[in-house]
C-alpha positions in Angstrom: 0.1 0.3 0.1 1.2 3.4 -0.7 0.8 6.8 0.5 -1.5 7.9 -2.3 -4.0 4.9 -1.1 -4.3 6.4 2.5 -4.1 9.7 2.0 -5.2 12.5 -0.5 -4.2 16.4 -0.8 -5.6 18.9 1.2 -8.3 21.0 -0.9 -7.0 23.8 1.8 -3.5 23.6 0.5 -4.3 23.5 -3.2 -6.2 27.0 -2.4 -2.9 28.0 -0.6 -0.5 27.3 -3.6 -3.3 28.9 -6.2 -3.2 32.0 -4.3 0.4 32.1 -4.1 1.9 34.5 -6.4 3.4 32.5 -9.6 5.4 33.6 -12.9 4.8 31.2 -15.9 7.7 31.5 -18.1 7.2 28.2 -20.4 3.4 28.3 -22.0 2.9 28.0 -26.0 -0.5 29.7 -26.9 -1.2 27.1 -29.5 -1.3 24.5 -26.6 -3.3 26.3 -23.8 -6.4 27.5 -25.6 -9.9 26.9 -23.3 -11.5 24.1 -24.5 -14.7 26.1 -24.7 -13.1 28.2 -26.8 -11.8 25.9 -29.2 -15.2 23.8 -30.0 -16.9 27.8 -30.4 -14.1 28.9 -33.2 -14.4 25.3 -34.6 -17.9 25.6 -34.8 -17.6 28.9 -36.6 -15.6 27.2 -39.0 -17.3 24.4 -40.1 -14.3 22.1 -38.2 -15.9 18.9 -37.0 -14.5 17.8 -33.2 -14.7 14.0 -32.1 -16.7 15.7 -28.9 -18.9 18.7 -28.5 -18.5 19.4 -24.9 -16.1 21.6 -23.3 -15.0 18.8 -20.6 -14.8 15.9 -23.1 -12.8 17.9 -25.7 -10.3 18.4 -22.9 -9.8 15.0 -21.9 -9.5 14.2 -25.3 -7.0 17.1 -26.0 -4.8 16.0 -23.2 -1.9 14.1 -24.8 -1.0 11.4 -22.2 -0.7 8.8 -24.7 1.9 10.1 -26.7 4.8 7.7 -27.4 7.6 10.6 -27.6 7.7 14.9 -28.1 6.7 14.2 -32.3 3.5 12.6 -31.6 3.0 15.5 -28.9 3.7 18.4 -31.2 1.4 16.5 -33.9 -2.2 17.4 -31.7 -1.4 21.4 -32.2 -2.3 21.3 -35.8 -5.8 21.2 -34.0 -5.1 24.3 -32.4 -3.5 25.7 -35.2 -6.9 25.5 -37.7 -8.5 28.1 -35.3 -5.9 30.5 -35.1 -5.6 32.0 -38.6 -7.3 35.7 -38.1 -6.5 38.3 -35.8 -9.9 37.8 -34.0 -9.0 34.3 -33.0 -5.8 35.0 -31.7 -6.5 38.1 -29.9 -9.5 36.0 -28.5 -6.9 33.2 -27.7 -4.3 35.4 -25.9 -6.9 37.5 -23.9 -8.2 34.6 -22.3 -5.3 32.9 -21.4 -4.5 36.0 -19.2 -7.4 36.1 -17.7 -6.8 32.3 -16.8 -3.4 33.2 -15.7 -4.8 35.8 -13.3 -7.4 33.3 -11.7 -4.7 30.8 -11.1 -2.3 33.5 -9.3 -0.1 34.2 -12.3 1.3 37.6 -11.7 3.8 37.6 -14.7 3.9 35.4 -17.7 5.7 34.6 -20.9 3.5 33.5 -23.8 5.3 31.8 -26.5 4.4 31.1 -30.1 5.7 31.0 -33.9 4.1 33.7 -35.6 5.1 32.0 -38.9 2.0 29.4 -38.4 -0.7 31.6 -38.3 -0.1 33.0 -41.7 -1.8 30.5 -43.4 -4.8 32.4 -44.5 -2.8 35.7 -45.4 -2.0 37.3 -42.0 1.3 38.8 -42.4 4.0 38.6 -39.4 3.3 42.0 -38.5 -0.6 41.0 -38.0 -0.2 38.1 -36.1 2.1 40.0 -33.8 0.1 43.0 -33.2 -3.1 40.1 -32.5 -1.1 38.4 -29.7 -0.1 41.6 -28.6 -3.5 43.3 -28.4 -4.9 40.1 -26.7 -2.2 40.1 -23.6 -2.4 43.8 -23.4 -6.0 44.1 -22.8 -5.8 41.2 -20.4 -3.1 43.0 -18.7 -5.2 46.0 -18.4 -8.1 43.8 -17.1 -6.7 42.2 -14.5 -2.7 43.4 -13.7 -1.2 40.4 -14.7 1.8 41.4 -16.9 2.1 39.2 -19.8 4.8 39.3 -22.6 5.9 37.5 -25.6 8.3 35.3 -26.7 8.6 34.5 -30.6 9.5 31.1 -31.4 11.2 29.8 -34.9 11.1 25.5 -35.4 14.1 23.4 -35.6 12.4 22.0 -38.0 12.4 24.6 -40.7 15.1 25.7 -42.8 17.0 28.5 -41.4 16.1 31.4 -43.1 12.5 30.7 -41.2 14.2 31.3 -38.2 16.0 34.5 -39.5 12.7 36.1 -40.4 11.1 34.9 -36.7 14.6 36.7 -35.6 13.8 40.2 -37.1 9.9 39.8 -36.1 10.9 39.5 -32.6 13.8 42.1 -32.6 11.1 44.7 -34.6 8.8 44.3 -31.5 11.6 44.4 -28.8 9.9 47.4 -27.1 6.6 46.7 -27.7 6.0 43.4 -25.8 8.4 40.9 -27.1 11.4 40.1 -24.5 12.8 37.1 -26.1 13.2 34.5 -28.8 13.2 30.9 -29.0 13.6 27.6 -30.5 11.2 25.1 -30.6 10.1 22.0 -32.4 11.6 18.0 -32.0 15.4 18.3 -31.4 16.6 15.1 -32.9 17.6 15.6 -36.4 17.4 19.3 -35.8 20.5 21.0 -34.2 20.1 24.2 -32.8 23.7 25.1 -34.8 21.7 25.2 -38.1 19.9 28.6 -36.5 22.9 30.2 -35.1 22.6 33.0 -37.3 19.0 34.0 -36.0 20.4 33.7 -32.5 23.8 35.9 -33.3 21.3 38.5 -34.6 19.0 38.6 -31.9 21.7 38.5 -29.3 23.5 42.1 -31.4 20.4 43.5 -30.6 20.3 42.7 -27.0 17.4 40.7 -27.0 17.4 37.9 -24.7 17.5 34.0 -25.6 15.8 30.7 -24.7 15.9 27.5 -26.1 13.9 23.8 -26.0 16.4 21.4 -25.3 17.0 18.4 -23.6 13.5 17.5 -24.0 13.6 15.3 -27.1 17.2 15.0 -27.2 20.4 14.6 -24.7 22.5 16.8 -22.8 24.4 17.8 -25.8 21.3 19.2 -26.9 21.8 21.5 -24.1 25.4 22.3 -24.7 24.2 23.2 -28.5 21.9 25.6 -27.1 24.3 27.3 -24.9 27.1 27.4 -26.4 26.3 28.0 -29.7 22.9 30.0 -29.7 23.8 32.1 -26.4 20.7 30.6 -24.4 20.1 32.9 -21.2 17.6 30.3 -20.5 17.1 26.7 -21.1 13.5 25.2 -22.0 13.1 22.0 -20.3 16.2 21.0 -20.0 15.3 17.7 -18.5 18.2 15.1 -19.6 20.9 18.2 -18.1 22.1 15.4 -15.8 23.8 13.2 -18.4 26.3 16.1 -18.4 27.8 16.6 -15.5 30.1 19.1 -16.5 27.8 20.8 -18.3 24.9 20.6 -15.5 28.1 22.2 -13.0 27.9 24.9 -15.9 24.3 26.0 -16.0 24.2 25.7 -12.2 27.2 28.3 -11.4 26.3 30.2 -14.4 22.5 30.7 -13.1 21.1 29.8 -16.3 17.5 28.9 -15.7 15.5 26.0 -16.5 12.1 26.3 -18.0 10.7 22.9 -16.2 7.7 21.6 -17.4 6.8 18.2 -15.4 3.5 17.1 -16.6 4.6 17.5 -19.9 7.8 15.4 -19.6 6.1 12.4 -18.2 3.4 13.0 -21.1 6.2 13.1 -23.7 7.9 10.0 -22.0 11.3 11.8 -21.4 10.4 11.0 -17.9 8.3 7.3 -16.6 7.1 9.3 -13.7 6.8 12.4 -12.2 8.0 11.3 -8.9 11.5 10.5 -11.0 11.4 13.7 -12.5 15.2 15.4 -12.4 13.9 18.5 -10.7 14.4 17.9 -7.4 18.1 17.0 -8.4 18.7 20.7 -10.2 16.7 21.9 -7.4 19.3 20.1 -4.5 22.4 21.3 -6.4 21.2 24.9 -6.8 19.9 25.0 -10.4 18.0 28.1 -11.3 14.9 26.0 -11.4 11.2 27.3 -12.7 7.8 25.2 -12.8 5.5 25.6 -16.1 3.1 24.2 -17.6 4.2 24.2 -21.0 0.6 24.0 -22.3 -2.2 23.9 -20.3 -4.7 22.6 -22.2 -2.3 19.7 -24.4 -1.2 18.9 -20.8 -4.5 19.5 -19.1 -2.6 21.3 -16.2 -2.9 24.7 -14.6 0.0 26.4 -13.0 -1.0 25.3 -9.6 -1.4 21.5 -11.0 2.1 21.7 -11.4 3.7 23.2 -7.9 0.7 21.0 -6.2 2.2 17.8 -8.2 5.6 18.4 -7.0 4.6 18.9 -3.5 2.4 15.7 -3.9 5.3 13.2 -5.3 8.5 15.4 -4.7 7.6 16.1 -1.2 7.8 19.8 -1.6 6.7 21.8 1.5 5.2 25.6 1.5 8.9 27.2 1.8 10.2 24.9 -1.5 7.2 25.8 -3.3 7.9 29.7 -2.3 11.6 29.5 -3.0 10.7 27.6 -6.8 8.1 30.6 -7.4 10.9 33.2 -6.6 13.0 32.0 -9.1 10.8 32.5 -11.8 10.2 36.4 -11.4 14.3 36.2 -11.0 14.8 34.4 -14.5 11.9 36.5 -16.2 13.2 38.4 -19.0 11.8 41.8 -17.8 14.3 44.8 -17.0 16.2 43.8 -13.6 14.3 46.4 -11.5 10.9 45.6 -13.1 11.5 41.8 -12.2 12.6 42.7 -8.6 9.7 44.9 -8.0 7.6 41.8 -9.1 9.7 39.7 -6.6 9.7 41.2 -3.8 6.0 42.0 -4.0 5.5 38.1 -3.7 7.9 38.0 -1.2 5.7 40.3 1.2 2.6 37.7 0.1 4.3 34.6 0.5 5.7 35.7 3.7 1.9 36.3 4.7 0.5 33.4 2.8 3.4 31.4 4.7 1.7 32.1 8.3 -1.4 29.5 8.4 0.2 26.7 6.2 -2.4 23.7 5.8 -1.1 20.2 6.4 -0.6 18.8 2.3 -2.0 15.5 2.6 -5.4 14.4 4.5 -6.2 10.9 5.3 -8.4 8.8 2.6 -12.1 10.3 3.6 -11.3 12.8 5.6 -12.6 16.5 5.1 -10.3 19.8 5.4 
């Protein structure tokens, strides 16, 4: 008999975690739609979906049966089909900020590849403006600060990455805070896109790279040493190279860790076996993120609660990791420190009365 057989998460602890000030640094727009919105937009376009009720669609969209990263990514064609007009993009971006605010998120960086939203005639500028309009409207309504990371894709030839890099730099002072390389790692090395990374760095834009998710530690090495990554998206397999692991710890190169997604894509077998705890104990600047709220079927609160449930993290540990995300945010130093200092005060207040993490099965909170 395991602990899960005799204990359950205390709902009062879940609500405490939801109230914690948090920052989300790794969230893909095209994987984070509201299921009801996907239904509505698909219906308006005449696109048939296998379910016509939001909860059932949400369960179907959650990618728990992927055999690898590529299978996980294939599901995005469903959401991209309803993200090809400015109205659609603006709505989805706006709703994402609203939902983030309800989840205790004070700051969010939303990433996407503008080129994937030009299939019906939108220009890159059209896509950027729609995205930024949606985020800024959500920010005004909730106070949650929302910024953009522009992604290029590994599987596309390098001129695509340069196009996305130029678009990112053009919007650097209008809400874009970083440039990223995403997509399947195997067979798509980051060095093929080095010119784009050189361009954004020379234009003083931050860099993050998906690495160590679908491929090994060598992919992370390439992201850091050939692309100049300031942060690493996922970084799950960093432990395969002890010297590189120490380098990231020492240089404070943050890890944007997405545990549930990593389980779903078979990077790790179970949540409890995730190396995030190893990295945290080594002193790495680890952050916890959703990756995709719809595809992974999680909120940021869910991810934090799962860390408590499966990794034994107490409120103090969760608070420290939450503060890491503010520290690693791609905001100007003064702005991110202001957010962090406000979070420190609120966490201290919340920490005065922390409920137990677990309750015996059947016992009420």
